C-alpha positions as CSV (number, residue, x, y, z in Angstrom):
1,M,90.6,96.8,88.4
2,G,89.9,95.4,92.2
3,K,92.3,95.9,95.3
4,W,94.0,93.1,97.4
5,L,92.9,92.8,100.8
6,S,95.2,91.0,102.7
7,V,98.7,91.2,102.9
8,D,101.1,89.2,100.8
9,P,102.5,86.6,103.2
10,M,106.1,86.6,101.7
11,H,106.1,90.6,101.3
12,S,109.4,90.9,103.6
13,E,111.2,88.9,100.2
14,R,110.2,91.9,98.1
15,S,110.1,95.1,100.3
16,R,110.8,97.4,97.3
17,L,106.7,96.4,96.7
18,T,103.4,97.1,98.5
19,P,102.7,93.8,100.7
20,Y,99.5,93.8,98.7
21,N,101.1,93.1,95.5
22,Y,100.2,89.7,93.5
23,V,102.8,88.4,91.2
24,Q,105.2,92.1,91.6
25,N,102.2,93.9,89.8
26,N,103.0,91.6,86.5
27,P,99.9,89.4,86.2
28,I,100.6,89.1,82.1
29,N,103.6,87.5,82.8
30,L,103.9,85.9,86.4
31,I,101.6,83.2,88.4
32,D,101.6,82.6,91.6
33,P,99.4,79.6,92.5
34,T,99.7,78.8,95.7
35,G,99.6,81.9,97.2
36,M,103.3,82.1,98.1
37,I,105.7,83.0,95.8
38,D,105.3,83.9,92.0
39,L,106.7,82.4,89.0
40,K,107.2,82.5,85.2
41,P,105.2,80.0,83.7
42,K,106.9,77.5,81.6
43,V,105.4,77.4,78.0
44,L,106.0,74.6,75.4
45,E,106.6,74.8,71.8
46,D,102.7,73.4,71.4
47,G,101.6,76.5,73.8
48,S,100.8,74.5,76.7
49,V,101.8,75.2,80.2
50,L,103.9,72.5,82.2
51,N,102.9,72.3,85.7
52,Q,106.1,73.8,87.8
53,L,104.7,72.4,91.3
54,K,105.3,69.0,92.7
């Protein structure tokens, strides 16, 4: 597993985690497509993922 070299720009929102974390250290269940905030993807009944970004 690799290591992150850049501080998360939103690390002040999650002070309980290291500023080098990615998706609250939960990459199986969360995504961070913008690099600003993690979210849980919406999975539809057919298994496809709904695009939540506008």
